[in-house]
NURO-514296 format. One record per atom (N, C-alpha, C): x, y, z; residue in one letter. Coordinates in pm, whole numbers, padded with zeros to 5 digits, always signed. Layout:
BEGIN
XYZA...
//
This chain:
BEGIN
+12861+11091+09500M+12964+11017+09432M+12918+10991+09289M+13006+11009+09194T+12968+10993+09055T+12961+10846+09018T+12882+10818+08914S+12870+10679+08869S+13002+10629+08813S+13086+10720+08761K+13218+10680+08710K+13306+10626+08823K+13304+10693+08939I+13383+10646+09054I+13329+10513+09104I+13196+10504+09117M+13136+10379+09165M+13166+10264+09069M+13162+10291+08940S+13193+10188+08841S+13337+10142+08854S+13430+10236+08878S+13570+10197+08893S+13590+10112+09018S+13514+10141+09124I+13523+10061+09246I+13467+09921+09220I+13352+09915+09155K+13285+09787+09129K+13367+09698+09035K+13436+09760+08940N+13505+09683+08836N+13656+09676+08854N+13706+09706+08976R+13851+09701+08997R+13901+09558+08980R+14026+09546+08940A+14085+09415+08913A+14082+09325+09035A+14112+09379+09151T+14109+09301+09275T+14001+09360+09366T+13887+09291+09378P+13781+09344+09464P+13826+09358+09609P+13779+09463+09673N+13812+09487+09813N+13692+09441+09896N+13674+09310+09907D+13557+09254+09973D+13582+09215+10118D+13702+09229+10166K+13730+09198+10306K+13706+09322+10388K+13585+09333+10439I+13546+09446+10522I+13512+09387+10659I+13591+09421+10759Y+13573+09362+10891Y+13466+09437+10970Y+13365+09364+11016T+13252+09422+11085T+13284+09437+11233T+13281+09561+11285P+13307+09580+11428P+13202+09509+11514P+13245+09456+11628L+13154+09382+11716L+13036+09466+11762L+13058+09595+11783K+12946+09683+11822K+12840+09685+11712K+12882+09685+11587V+12788+09685+11474V+12717+09550+11466V+12787+09442+11495V+12723+09310+11498V+12611+09308+11601V+12638+09359+11720D+12535+09365+11825D+12414+09445+11778D+12439+09556+11710I+12330+09639+11658I+12250+09561+11554I+12320+09491+11464M+12253+09411+11360M+12163+09304+11422M+12218+09228+11516L+12142+09117+11575L+12020+09166+11651L+12033+09277+11718D+11920+09336+11789D+11817+09390+11689D+11865+09459+11587F+11776+09524+11491F+11695+09424+11409F+11756+09311+11374C+11684+09213+11291C+11597+09120+11375C+11602+09139+11507E+11521+09059+11599E+11553+08909+11586E+11681+08882+11569Y+11730+08744+11566Y+11701+08679+11700Y+11646+08558+11694K+11609+08488+11817K+11683+08355+11826K+11725+08324+11947E+11790+08196+11972E+11694+08085+11931E+11747+07983+11867G+11665+07871+11820G+11638+07877+11671G+11653+07996+11609Q+11638+08007+11465Q+11763+07950+11398Q+11744+07875+11290L+11859+07828+11212L+11908+07946+11130L+12030+07990+11160V+12084+08109+11096V+12208+08073+11016V+12223+08140+10901L+12339+08120+10816L+12416+08250+10804L+12547+08243+10824E+12638+08355+10798E+12718+08316+10674E+12683+08367+10556P+12743+08319+10431P+12878+08378+10395P+12927+08474+10471A+13057+08535+10444A+13128+08555+10578A+13163+08445+10640R+13209+08447+10779R+13332+08532+10806R+13426+08532+10715G+13548+08609+10738G+13616+08568+10867G+13642+08664+10957L+13706+08635+11085L+13607+08592+11192L+13477+08590+11160G+13378+08536+11253G+13309+08637+11342G+13320+08766+11313A+13258+08867+11400A+13109+08841+11419A+13038+08814+11311I+12893+08787+11320I+12871+08643+11368I+12935+08550+11302Y+12913+08407+11332Y+12936+08374+11478Y+13043+08427+11536D+13077+08394+11674D+12974+08445+11775D+12894+08543+11737K+12791+08597+11826K+12657+08524+11813K+12644+08438+11713L+12520+08366+11691L+12510+08245+11783L+12389+08211+11820K+12363+08091+11901K+12333+07976+11806K+12350+07855+11854T+12315+07739+11773T+12163+07724+11769T+12109+07675+11661P+12176+07619+11543P+12224+07729+11448P+12346+07712+11399K+12404+07809+11308K+12495+07738+11210K+12506+07797+11093E+12594+07744+10989E+12664+07861+10922E+12772+07832+10852Y+12843+07939+10782Y+12901+07890+10651Y+12933+07987+10568C+13011+07965+10447C+13128+08062+10453C+13237+08024+10390E+13355+08111+10381E+13440+08061+10266E+13448+08140+10161I+13517+08100+10039I+13662+08064+10065I+13727+08130+10161E+13868+08099+10190E+13884+07966+10262E+13774+07905+10303E+13777+07771+10363E+13713+07669+10269E+13699+07706+10144D+13634+07621+10041D+13491+07584+10079D+13421+07673+10148K+13279+07657+10179K+13206+07767+10105K+13183+07743+09976D+13127+07844+09886D+12977+07862+09910D+12938+07985+09934Y+12797+08018+09957Y+12708+07971+09843Y+12758+07978+09721F+12676+07943+09605F+12660+07792+09589F+12731+07714+09669D+12713+07569+09674D+12623+07527+09790D+12580+07623+09870Y+12495+07596+09987Y+12349+07604+09943Y+12270+07499+09975H+12131+07497+09928H+12030+07458+10036H+12072+07453+10162N+11978+07419+10270N+11893+07540+10305N+11768+07514+10340K+11679+07621+10385K+11716+07660+10528K+11713+07789+10556V+11742+07841+10689V+11633+07942+10727V+11626+07974+10856D+11528+08072+10902D+11569+08215+10867D+11698+08242+10876I+11747+08379+10853I+11892+08375+10807I+11927+08468+10719V+12065+08487+10673V+12109+08623+10726V+12224+08627+10792I+12277+08752+10847I+12422+08766+10803I+12455+08880+10738T+12592+08896+10690T+12624+09039+10651T+12752+09063+10634N+12807+09181+10568N+12861+09127+10436N+12781+09131+10328P+12817+09059+10206P+12931+09125+10128P+12997+09047+10043P+13100+09105+09955P+13032+09194+09850P+13071+09319+09846Y+13002+09416+09761Y+13023+09391+09612Y+13137+09331+09574S+13165+09312+09431S+13070+09210+09366S+13008+09125+09448I+12913+09027+09395I+12779+09035+09468I+12741+09156+09506L+12620+09175+09585L+12496+09124+09515L+12482+09150+09385D+12363+09103+09313D+12353+08951+09314D+12465+08884+09291K+12467+08738+09293K+12437+08687+09435K+12489+08756+09534F+12465+08719+09674F+12318+08730+09708F+12257+08841+09670L+12114+08861+09695L+12031+08753+09625L+12061+08728+09499K+11985+08630+09421K+11987+08493+09488K+12102+08452+09538H+12111+08321+09604H+12039+08323+09738H+12047+08434+09809T+11981+08447+09939T+11830+08428+09926T+11772+08478+09818Y+11627+08465+09796Y+11581+08319+09795Y+11672+08229+09760T+11635+08087+09748T+11647+08010+09880T+11706+08072+09983L+11740+07998+10105L+11655+08030+10227L+11589+08145+10228C+11526+08189+10352C+11404+08275+10324C+11334+08311+10432D+11223+08405+10423D+11258+08539+10489D+11380+08549+10544K+11421+08673+10610K+11573+08682+10605K+11623+08802+10575F+11767+08822+10581F+11798+08962+10632F+11919+08974+10688C+11969+09101+10741C+12108+09122+10683C+12124+09228+10604F+12251+09259+10542F+12299+09396+10589F+12430+09409+10603L+12495+09537+10623L+12553+09575+10488L+12500+09683+10429I+12548+09722+10296I+12574+09872+10290I+12664+09910+10201G+12694+10051+10180G+12573+10123+10123G+12559+10249+10159S+12441+10325+10115S+12436+10338+09963S+12550+10341+09896Y+12549+10350+09750Y+12508+10219+09685Y+12507+10112+09761S+12471+09981+09707S+12321+09955+09711S+12248+10032+09788L+12103+10014+09797L+12038+10098+09688L+12036+10043+09567T+11988+10117+09450T+11842+10083+09421T+11772+10171+09350P+11634+10140+09311P+11623+10009+09232P+11720+09981+09144K+11717+09857+09066K+11727+09735+09156K+11815+09738+09255R+11829+09624+09347R+11700+09605+09427R+11640+09714+09471I+11514+09704+09545I+11404+09647+09455I+11401+09690+09330E+11302+09639+09234E+11318+09488+09214E+11441+09442+09197V+11467+09298+09181V+11430+09222+09308V+11464+09280+09422M+11429+09220+09551M+11277+09201+09560M+11203+09307+09529N+11057+09301+09536N+10999+09200+09436N+11058+09191+09318S+11009+09095+09218S+11031+08951+09262S+11121+08931+09359N+11144+08798+09417N+11062+08777+09544N+10972+08870+09574G+10883+08857+09690G+10942+08906+09820G+11057+08971+09817F+11121+09023+09938F+11104+09174+09945F+11075+09220+10066Y+11056+09363+10088Y+11136+09407+10210Y+11189+09527+10203I+11257+09584+10319I+11151+09615+10422I+11166+09558+10542T+11072+09586+10651T+11133+09678+10756T+11267+09679+10761K+11336+09766+10856K+11467+09810+10793K+11507+09934+10821M+11639+09979+10777M+11694+10079+10876M+11824+10068+10897L+11894+10156+10989L+12012+10218+10915L+12018+10349+10913L+12127+10421+10848L+12230+10459+10954L+12356+10431+10924T+12463+10469+11017T+12591+10501+10941T+12680+10570+11007Q+12814+10594+10954Q+12910+10523+11048Q+12971+10416+10998I+13065+10342+11080I+13200+10413+11072I+13256+10454+11185P+13382+10530+11183P+13489+10460+11100P+13554+10534+11016S+13664+10495+10926S+13617+10420+10801S+13488+10395+10786W+13441+10329+10664W+13421+10432+10555W+13431+10388+10432F+13426+10473+10313F+13295+10550+10299F+13185+10487+10328Q+13054+10549+10306Q+12959+10514+10419Q+12846+10581+10421R+12743+10544+10518R+12694+10405+10485R+12636+10340+10583S+12590+10202+10564S+12446+10188+10610S+12380+10091+10550Y+12246+10052+10593Y+12252+09912+10652Y+12180+09893+10760I+12147+09759+10804I+12004+09740+10755I+11984+09647+10663I+11850+09626+10610I+11799+09488+10653I+11672+09484+10687V+11604+09359+10719V+11499+09341+10610V+11507+09231+10540C+11414+09202+10430C+11341+09073+10460C+11212+09073+10428E+11130+08955+10454E+11049+08918+10331E+11027+08789+10314K+10943+08741+10205K+10798+08761+10249K+10726+08841+10171L+10588+08875+10204L+10500+08861+10080L+10370+08846+10102D+10276+08836+09990D+10257+08970+09919D+10275+09078+09994E+10262+09211+09934E+10351+09310+10007E+10374+09423+09941E+10459+09526+09999E+10400+09578+10129E+10481+09591+10233P+10428+09640+10361P+10387+09787+10351P+10290+09825+10432N+10245+09964+10434N+10347+10056+10499N+10423+10002+10593N+10520+10082+10666N+10654+10009+10673N+10758+10089+10671I+10894+10038+10691I+10948+10108+10816I+11008+10032+10905I+11071+10092+11022I+11206+10148+10978I+11225+10277+10997F+11350+10342+10959F+11409+10410+11082F+11536+10382+11106K+11608+10445+11218K+11744+10491+11169K+11805+10578+11245S+11943+10616+11218S+12019+10613+11349S+12148+10590+11339L+12232+10578+11457L+12367+10643+11431L+12403+10740+11513N+12531+10805+11501N+12632+10731+11588N+12732+10671+11527L+12834+10597+11602L+12956+10683+11633L+12947+10812+11606G+13056+10903+11639G+13173+10889+11543G+13288+10943+11582N+13405+10933+11496N+13524+10868+11567N+13493+10784+11665K+13599+10711+11733K+13599+10567+11686K+13717+10512+11670C+13731+10374+11626C+13652+10282+11719C+13577+10191+11661L+13496+10099+11741L+13578+09985+11800L+13708+09982+11772Y+13798+09881+11827Y+13884+09939+11940Y+13950+10053+11913C+14044+10107+12011C+13995+10234+12079C+13884+10290+12032A+13819+10409+12088A+13897+10539+12069A+14001+10537+11986L+14071+10661+11954L+14000+10729+11836L+14015+10862+11822P+13951+10932+11710P+13996+10875+11575P+13903+10870+11480C+13934+10824+11344C+13964+10941+11252C+13938+11059+11295G+13960+11177+11213G+13870+11289+11260G+13891+11404+11203G+13808+11518+11236G+13860+11600+11352G+13926+11538+11447M+13982+11610+11562M+14126+11646+11528M+14162+11770+11548R+14295+11818+11511R+14377+11855+11635R+14506+11850+11619G+14597+11888+11727G+14714+11792+11730G+14833+11843+11759K+14951+11757+11754K+14956+11656+11867K+14879+11674+11971N+14878+11579+12083N+14764+11478+12075N+14689+11481+11965I+14576+11388+11950I+14620+11271+11864I+14617+11153+11921K+14654+11030+11851K+14531+10980+11774K+14548+10950+11645H+14438+10904+11560H+14458+10759+11519H+14348+10686+11516C+14352+10551+11461C+14338+10561+11310C+14425+10493+11238K+14423+10497+11092K+14377+10365+11032K+14313+10284+11114R+14262+10154+11068R+14155+10176+10962R+14163+10099+10854K+14063+10104+10748K+13970+09984+10762K+13859+09989+10692S+13758+09885+10704S+13809+09747+10660S+13911+09742+10576N+13963+09613+10530N+14086+09568+10608N+14112+09632+10721E+14226+09593+10806E+14174+09535+10936E+14244+09435+10988N+14196+09373+11112N+14277+09412+11234N+14360+09517+11222E+14432+09570+11337E+14437+09722+11329E+14436+09785+11445C+14447+09931+11453C+14593+09970+11437C+14616+10086+11376H+14750+10145+11370H+14735+10296+11376H+14844+10363+11418Y+14834+10504+11452Y+14936+10588+11381Y
//
């Protein structure tokens, strides 16, 4: 993808930050980041609650549409877990560095840039685990990254990949790629909260 296209996406008049995380992906995230019951966890972009509703107490959330602005939240937590709004990802990361020693984000592969990693490292955070996947019907491949505050860069990073196929993770119908007049396709997009055909 060209930088011109990415710039137009980043600088669009109305950001497309409502990306609904499928429950199957939430389960993968929680398992991958080794989230443990009893940890104080913050979901800073709750949306419809896909991640938040799967967390055990103690848990807290922010949601701008409920006037609970993440940037007004200043309590220390054990871990932050979210699918952040991409249009303000840098600001989101910067604030996250002040709240915890570990975070798990679901981000688009084009968003994990060398500059962002450099800034992350300069704040004492390092990627310790990353999982590459293609979520059916989403625009780009995604990473689940686990970052931890460490004294020095780790010698090894756990890297995995997971193929989620091309069937909708909500209704299990094909999202594309399969052809034929008798094949029903789900046309749900990542920013829609209902399937349609």
